[in-house]
C-alpha positions as CSV (number, residue, x, y, z in Angstrom):
1,X,55.7,16.8,-25.5
2,X,56.2,13.0,-24.4
3,X,57.9,11.1,-27.3
4,X,57.0,7.8,-26.1
5,X,53.1,8.3,-26.1
6,X,51.8,7.4,-29.7
7,X,48.8,7.7,-31.8
8,X,47.1,4.2,-32.5
9,X,48.9,2.9,-35.7
10,X,50.8,-0.5,-35.9
11,X,49.3,-3.4,-34.1
12,X,49.9,-2.7,-30.3
13,X,50.2,-5.4,-27.6
14,X,47.4,-5.4,-25.1
15,X,48.4,-4.3,-21.6
16,X,46.0,-5.8,-19.0
17,X,46.5,-4.2,-15.3
18,X,45.1,-6.8,-12.8
19,X,44.7,-6.9,-8.9
20,X,45.1,-10.2,-7.0
21,X,41.5,-10.3,-6.4
22,X,40.7,-10.0,-10.2
23,X,43.1,-12.3,-11.7
24,X,40.9,-15.3,-11.4
25,X,38.0,-13.7,-13.2
26,X,40.1,-12.6,-15.9
27,X,41.5,-16.0,-16.4
28,X,38.1,-17.6,-16.4
29,X,37.5,-15.8,-19.7
30,X,40.7,-16.9,-21.4
31,X,41.4,-19.9,-23.4
32,X,43.1,-22.9,-21.7
33,X,46.5,-22.2,-23.4
34,X,46.5,-18.7,-21.7
35,X,45.4,-20.1,-18.4
36,X,48.1,-22.8,-18.5
37,X,50.9,-20.4,-19.5
38,X,49.8,-17.9,-16.6
39,X,49.7,-20.7,-14.3
40,X,53.2,-22.3,-15.3
41,X,55.2,-19.0,-15.2
42,X,53.6,-18.4,-11.6
43,X,52.2,-15.1,-12.1
44,X,49.6,-14.1,-9.3
45,X,49.3,-10.2,-10.1
46,X,51.7,-9.4,-7.3
47,X,52.1,-5.5,-7.5
48,X,54.6,-4.8,-10.2
49,X,55.0,-8.4,-11.5
50,X,54.7,-8.8,-15.4
51,X,53.7,-11.7,-17.4
52,X,54.5,-11.9,-21.1
53,X,51.8,-14.0,-22.6
54,X,52.5,-15.4,-26.1
55,X,49.9,-15.4,-28.9
56,X,49.1,-18.6,-31.1
57,X,52.2,-17.7,-33.3
58,X,54.7,-17.5,-30.6
59,X,54.9,-13.6,-30.5
60,X,53.9,-11.5,-27.7
61,X,50.2,-11.3,-27.5
62,X,49.2,-9.8,-24.1
63,X,51.3,-8.2,-21.2
64,X,49.7,-9.0,-17.6
65,X,50.6,-6.4,-15.0
66,X,50.2,-6.8,-11.3
67,X,48.6,-3.5,-9.6
68,X,48.9,-2.9,-5.9
69,X,45.5,-3.0,-3.8
70,X,46.0,0.7,-3.1
71,X,45.8,3.5,-5.8
72,X,49.6,4.3,-6.8
73,X,49.8,7.1,-9.2
74,X,53.5,5.6,-10.4
75,X,52.2,2.0,-10.9
76,X,52.6,2.2,-14.6
77,X,55.9,3.8,-14.7
78,X,57.3,0.4,-13.6
79,X,56.4,-0.9,-17.1
80,X,58.7,0.9,-19.8
81,X,61.9,-0.8,-18.2
82,X,60.4,-4.4,-18.0
83,X,58.9,-4.4,-21.5
84,X,60.7,-5.2,-25.0
85,X,60.6,-2.2,-27.4
86,X,57.2,-2.2,-29.4
87,X,54.0,-0.5,-29.1
88,X,51.5,-1.2,-26.2
89,X,47.9,-0.1,-25.5
90,X,45.8,-0.6,-22.2
91,X,43.0,-3.3,-22.4
92,X,40.3,-2.5,-21.3
93,X,40.4,1.2,-21.9
94,X,40.7,2.9,-18.3
95,X,38.7,5.9,-17.1
96,X,40.1,9.4,-17.2
97,X,41.8,9.5,-14.0
98,X,43.8,6.3,-14.7
99,X,44.4,6.8,-18.1
100,X,45.7,10.1,-17.2
101,X,48.0,8.8,-14.6
102,X,49.1,5.8,-16.6
103,X,50.1,8.2,-19.7
104,X,52.2,10.5,-17.4
105,X,53.7,7.7,-15.4
106,X,54.7,6.2,-18.6
107,X,56.0,9.3,-20.3
108,X,58.1,10.1,-17.1
109,X,59.5,6.7,-16.6
110,X,61.5,7.0,-19.8
111,X,63.3,10.4,-18.9
112,X,66.8,10.5,-18.6
113,X,69.5,13.2,-18.6
114,X,71.8,12.5,-21.3
115,X,73.2,15.8,-22.4
116,X,76.8,14.5,-21.7
117,X,76.2,10.9,-23.0
118,X,78.2,9.8,-26.0
119,X,75.9,7.0,-26.7
120,X,72.3,7.1,-27.5
121,X,69.7,6.2,-24.9
122,X,67.8,3.0,-25.0
123,X,65.0,2.1,-27.4
124,X,62.0,2.5,-25.0
125,X,58.5,0.9,-25.6
126,X,55.7,3.2,-26.3
127,X,52.2,3.5,-25.1
128,X,49.4,4.2,-27.4
129,X,47.6,7.2,-25.8
130,X,44.6,5.7,-23.8
131,X,41.4,7.2,-25.2
132,X,40.0,8.9,-22.2
133,X,43.6,10.3,-21.1
134,X,43.6,14.2,-20.3
135,X,46.4,14.6,-22.8
136,X,46.5,18.3,-22.2
137,X,47.1,17.7,-18.6
138,X,49.8,15.0,-19.4
139,X,51.6,17.2,-21.7
140,X,51.7,20.1,-19.3
141,X,53.0,17.9,-16.4
142,X,55.4,16.1,-18.5
143,X,56.9,19.4,-19.9
144,X,57.2,21.0,-16.6
145,X,58.6,18.1,-14.8
146,X,61.3,17.6,-17.8
147,X,62.1,21.4,-17.6
148,X,62.7,21.1,-13.8
149,X,64.6,18.0,-14.0
150,X,67.0,19.2,-16.7
151,X,67.8,22.5,-15.0
152,X,68.5,20.9,-11.7
153,X,70.7,18.1,-13.4
154,X,72.8,20.5,-15.3
155,X,76.2,21.0,-13.8
156,X,76.7,24.2,-12.2
157,X,79.5,25.1,-14.8
158,X,77.1,25.1,-17.4
159,X,74.0,26.6,-15.4
160,X,75.0,29.9,-13.5
161,X,72.8,32.8,-13.2
162,X,73.0,33.9,-16.8
163,X,72.2,30.6,-18.1
164,X,69.4,30.4,-15.6
165,X,68.0,33.6,-16.9
166,X,68.4,32.5,-20.5
167,X,66.0,29.6,-19.6
168,X,63.5,31.8,-18.1
169,X,63.8,34.1,-21.2
170,X,63.2,31.1,-23.6
171,X,60.1,30.1,-21.5
172,X,58.9,33.6,-21.8
173,X,59.3,33.7,-25.7
174,X,57.5,30.4,-25.9
175,X,54.3,31.8,-24.1
176,X,54.4,35.4,-25.3
177,X,55.6,36.7,-21.8
178,X,57.9,39.2,-20.9
179,X,61.2,38.7,-19.2
180,X,63.4,41.6,-17.4
181,X,66.8,40.7,-16.0
182,X,68.3,43.2,-13.4
183,X,71.9,42.3,-13.4
184,X,75.0,42.9,-11.1
185,X,75.2,46.6,-9.7
186,X,71.7,47.1,-11.4
187,X,70.4,45.4,-8.4
188,X,71.7,48.2,-6.0
189,X,70.2,50.8,-8.3
190,X,66.8,49.3,-8.1
191,X,67.1,48.4,-4.5
192,X,67.7,44.7,-4.3
193,X,70.9,45.0,-1.7
194,X,70.3,41.4,-0.3
195,X,70.5,39.7,-3.6
196,X,73.7,41.6,-4.4
197,X,75.4,41.1,-1.1
198,X,75.1,37.3,-1.5
199,X,76.0,37.0,-5.2
200,X,79.0,39.9,-5.3
201,X,81.6,37.4,-4.4
202,X,81.1,35.6,-7.6
203,X,80.6,38.8,-9.7
204,X,83.9,38.7,-11.5
205,X,82.8,35.9,-13.6
206,X,78.9,35.3,-12.7
207,X,77.0,38.5,-11.7
208,X,74.0,37.9,-9.7
209,X,70.7,39.0,-11.1
210,X,66.9,39.1,-10.7
211,X,64.7,37.5,-13.3
212,X,61.3,39.0,-13.4
213,X,58.9,37.0,-16.0
214,X,55.4,38.4,-16.3
215,X,52.4,36.8,-18.2
216,X,48.8,37.4,-18.6
217,X,46.1,40.0,-18.6
218,X,47.2,42.7,-16.5
219,X,43.5,43.4,-14.9
220,X,43.3,39.5,-14.0
221,X,44.2,38.3,-10.4
222,X,47.7,38.4,-9.6
223,X,49.5,35.2,-8.9
224,X,53.2,35.4,-8.0
225,X,55.8,32.7,-7.9
226,X,59.2,33.0,-6.3
227,X,62.0,30.6,-6.7
228,X,65.4,30.3,-5.1
229,X,68.1,30.5,-7.8
230,X,71.4,29.7,-5.9
231,X,73.1,28.2,-9.2
232,X,75.8,26.8,-6.7
233,X,76.2,26.9,-3.0
234,X,79.9,26.6,-1.6
235,X,78.5,28.0,1.7
236,X,80.5,31.1,1.4
237,X,83.0,31.8,4.2
238,X,81.1,29.2,6.2
239,X,82.4,26.8,3.7
240,X,80.3,23.6,3.4
241,X,82.2,20.3,4.0
242,X,82.5,18.4,0.5
243,X,80.0,16.0,1.3
244,X,77.3,18.4,1.6
245,X,78.8,20.5,-1.1
246,X,78.6,17.9,-3.8
247,X,74.9,18.1,-4.5
248,X,74.9,21.9,-4.4
249,X,74.0,22.4,-8.3
250,X,70.6,21.5,-7.0
251,X,70.4,24.7,-5.0
252,X,68.5,26.4,-7.8
253,X,65.8,23.8,-7.4
254,X,63.3,26.3,-6.4
255,X,64.0,28.4,-9.5
256,X,63.6,25.2,-11.6
257,X,60.3,24.5,-9.8
258,X,58.8,27.9,-10.4
259,X,59.8,28.1,-14.0
260,X,58.0,24.4,-14.4
261,X,54.8,25.6,-12.6
262,X,54.8,28.8,-14.7
263,X,54.9,26.6,-17.8
264,X,51.9,24.8,-16.8
265,X,49.8,27.9,-15.8
266,X,50.6,29.5,-19.3
267,X,50.0,26.3,-21.4
268,X,46.7,26.1,-19.6
269,X,46.2,29.7,-20.3
270,X,44.5,30.2,-17.0
271,X,42.9,33.7,-16.3
272,X,45.4,35.3,-14.3
273,X,48.4,37.8,-14.3
274,X,51.5,35.5,-13.6
275,X,54.8,37.0,-12.3
276,X,57.8,34.9,-11.7
277,X,60.6,36.2,-9.5
278,X,63.9,34.3,-9.7
279,X,66.9,36.0,-7.7
280,X,69.9,33.9,-9.2
281,X,73.3,34.0,-7.5
282,X,76.2,31.9,-7.0
283,X,77.3,31.7,-3.3
284,X,81.0,31.8,-3.6
285,X,84.0,32.7,-1.8
286,X,86.2,35.7,-2.4
287,X,87.5,38.8,-1.0
288,X,84.1,40.5,-1.7
289,X,82.2,37.7,0.0
290,X,79.9,38.7,2.8
291,X,81.2,37.8,6.2
292,X,79.5,36.4,9.4
293,X,78.2,39.1,11.6
294,X,77.9,41.5,8.6
295,X,74.8,43.6,8.6
296,X,72.8,43.6,5.3
297,X,70.2,46.0,3.9
298,X,67.2,44.5,2.2
299,X,64.4,46.0,-0.1
300,X,62.0,46.0,2.9
301,X,64.1,48.3,5.0
302,X,64.8,45.6,7.4
303,X,68.4,45.0,8.4
304,X,69.8,41.4,8.8
305,X,72.5,40.2,10.7
306,X,74.3,37.4,9.0
307,X,74.7,34.6,11.6
308,X,75.9,32.1,8.7
309,X,76.8,32.8,5.1
310,X,75.3,29.3,4.5
311,X,72.0,30.5,5.2
312,X,72.0,32.6,1.9
313,X,68.8,31.3,0.2
314,X,66.5,33.3,2.5
315,X,68.7,36.3,2.0
316,X,68.0,36.4,-1.6
317,X,64.3,35.5,-1.3
318,X,63.7,38.2,1.2
319,X,64.2,40.8,-1.5
320,X,62.2,39.0,-4.0
321,X,59.4,38.4,-1.6
322,X,59.3,42.1,-0.5
323,X,58.8,43.1,-4.1
324,X,56.2,40.4,-4.8
325,X,54.3,41.7,-1.5
326,X,54.3,45.2,-2.9
327,X,51.7,44.3,-5.7
328,X,49.6,42.4,-2.9
329,X,48.9,39.3,-5.3
330,X,46.1,37.2,-4.7
331,X,48.4,34.4,-4.0
332,X,52.0,34.2,-3.6
333,X,54.2,30.9,-3.5
334,X,57.8,30.5,-2.9
335,X,59.7,27.5,-3.6
336,X,63.1,26.8,-2.2
337,X,65.8,24.1,-1.4
338,X,66.2,25.8,1.9
339,X,67.0,23.7,4.8
340,X,68.4,20.3,5.8
341,X,66.3,20.6,8.9
342,X,63.1,20.2,6.5
343,X,64.8,16.8,5.2
344,X,65.7,15.6,8.7
345,X,62.0,16.1,9.8
346,X,60.2,14.8,6.7
347,X,62.8,13.1,4.6
348,X,63.6,13.6,0.9
349,X,60.2,12.8,-0.6
350,X,57.8,15.0,1.3
351,X,58.1,19.0,0.7
352,X,57.6,21.0,3.9
353,X,54.6,23.5,3.7
354,X,54.4,26.6,5.6
355,X,51.6,28.9,5.4
356,X,49.6,31.2,7.8
357,X,46.7,30.9,5.5
358,X,44.4,27.8,6.9
359,X,42.2,27.6,3.7
360,X,45.3,27.8,1.2
361,X,47.3,25.1,3.3
362,X,44.3,22.9,3.5
363,X,43.8,23.3,-0.2
364,X,47.3,22.5,-0.9
365,X,47.4,19.5,1.1
366,X,43.9,18.1,-0.4
367,X,45.4,18.7,-4.0
368,X,48.7,16.8,-2.9
369,X,46.5,13.8,-1.8
370,X,44.5,13.9,-4.9
371,X,47.2,14.2,-7.2
372,X,49.6,11.7,-5.7
373,X,52.0,14.6,-5.0
374,X,52.0,14.8,-1.3
375,X,53.3,17.5,1.0
376,X,53.5,17.9,4.9
377,X,52.6,21.1,6.9
378,X,54.8,22.3,9.4
379,X,54.0,25.3,11.8
380,X,54.9,29.0,11.6
381,X,55.3,28.9,15.3
382,X,55.4,32.4,16.5
383,X,57.0,32.0,19.7
384,X,60.2,30.7,17.8
385,X,60.7,34.1,16.0
386,X,62.7,35.0,19.3
387,X,65.3,32.8,18.0
388,X,65.8,35.1,15.2
389,X,66.3,38.1,17.3
390,X,69.8,40.2,16.8
391,X,71.5,42.6,19.2
392,X,72.7,44.7,16.3
393,X,70.0,44.4,13.4
394,X,66.4,44.0,12.8
395,X,66.6,40.3,12.5
396,X,69.2,37.5,12.1
397,X,69.2,35.0,9.3
398,X,69.6,32.3,11.4
399,X,69.0,31.0,15.0
400,X,72.1,29.8,17.2
401,X,69.9,27.0,18.4
402,X,70.3,23.6,16.7
403,X,66.4,23.1,16.7
404,X,63.6,24.1,14.6
405,X,65.8,25.1,11.5
406,X,63.1,24.7,8.9
407,X,60.6,26.7,10.9
408,X,62.9,29.6,11.8
409,X,63.8,29.8,8.1
410,X,60.1,30.1,7.0
411,X,59.5,32.7,10.0
412,X,62.5,34.6,8.5
413,X,60.8,34.6,5.1
414,X,57.4,35.6,6.7
415,X,59.0,39.0,8.0
416,X,59.2,39.9,4.2
417,X,55.6,39.1,3.2
418,X,52.7,41.6,3.9
419,X,50.1,40.6,6.1
420,X,46.9,39.3,4.8
421,X,48.4,37.9,1.4
422,X,47.7,34.2,0.7
423,X,51.1,33.1,1.0
424,X,52.8,29.4,1.0
425,X,56.4,28.6,1.4
426,X,57.6,25.1,0.2
427,X,61.0,23.7,1.4
428,X,61.9,21.1,-1.1
429,X,64.5,18.8,-1.7
430,X,64.4,18.6,-5.4
431,X,66.4,15.3,-5.8
432,X,65.9,11.7,-5.8
433,X,68.7,10.1,-4.0
434,X,68.0,6.7,-5.7
435,X,66.0,5.5,-8.5
436,X,62.4,4.4,-8.5
437,X,59.9,3.9,-11.4
438,X,59.1,7.2,-13.1
439,X,61.4,8.9,-10.8
440,X,65.2,8.4,-11.7
441,X,68.1,9.6,-9.4
442,X,68.9,13.0,-9.9
443,X,66.9,16.3,-10.1
444,X,63.1,16.0,-9.4
445,X,60.1,18.2,-9.4
446,X,58.0,18.0,-6.3
447,X,54.4,19.2,-5.5
448,X,54.1,20.9,-9.0
449,X,50.9,18.7,-9.8
450,X,49.3,19.8,-6.4
451,X,50.2,23.5,-6.7
452,X,48.7,23.5,-10.3
453,X,45.6,22.1,-9.2
454,X,45.4,24.9,-6.5
455,X,46.1,27.7,-9.0
456,X,43.7,26.3,-11.6
457,X,41.0,25.8,-8.9
458,X,41.4,29.3,-7.6
459,X,41.7,31.0,-11.1
460,X,39.7,28.6,-13.3
461,X,38.5,30.6,-16.3
462,X,40.7,30.4,-19.5
463,X,41.7,33.2,-21.4
464,X,40.1,33.3,-25.0
465,X,42.5,33.9,-27.9
């Protein structure tokens, strides 16, 4: 729950958001002392500008805040860092859309990952809940984002496959779900050979596992989320250079995302049977590590030639996707920090969306636009499938070409998804390289609001208790 959103209580300072075009009209209704003050400090309602206006007692009476002409869901995230401690309220009260966005932006602007800090964090200002805000939505989005950020930000020494499974089990207990974990050689016994092959190099201290969380009415439509849970990626025998390895604690970002999205779905009690599959491994180097040009078995029965051990995420996802497809869910979404090629194409802020389902893809893109949580669709270009041909196996895990890396990765995953399933694959960065209002440097949840909107639209009925 957002701790910096409060109920009306002690007297709160008015917070007035203004666009440049509306400043003159607002000033016209103010006393001469206020008009003189605003003019003397040069406030013109430029986007992001703040003007602290004193009252007759010399105390802070009103805060003016410049809004951009275009709609910016993060506009109010700039305020907590610019205001002194205390309580604030929006005046006039905004409509539901703006109130909800303002409350969420404020709450996420006060996020900090301070697990290892010896000093307490700053005393953030607090916002009185806007009357029209959709509190349930703000709480869901806040909790899911914080969960994802915290998991991604946790160093790999403290978040391995076992700890990731514990986080899923904690989430399951919170919402009355079940959580089964298949560990180590149990993966071979239950036919998840690719997950085992990737994770076995670290098995002496961090056994691989498959996390399987289930919630909801078994008779309801099935929605399955699959998240890449590589808790640290050294690259394996195709070792990453240090510059690329440094951020690889975030390579379980897909798992963090699906757990966050699952928390939103369960909190909203949507009428669906939810399943979350997270293959959790560490891609390490040891005498038991998979090698380049090894051929791996998979749950689906296809054999995979390993062209590069650093393309391990798709190998663990392929077993999970095959298992998910076996139930023929009404909706299947996988999320992964899968390729640098997607970042080269779209940058760090835009998740790449792949889907063979035109209706689903369009719905996700619309939701991203409406929620201020954008994605960009890339094609599952069938002719590129030949780039994954292998001379010794059914498919290779990488192409020898330097081109279309994100597309060929998605095409690889598509081989393990049954035809006709409404499936979407998201290739995400899961990281902010620098801080912006509401989005501090570090782990980030991307497209969760958009995806939740799609799931809620498709399965809107709520479970009655």
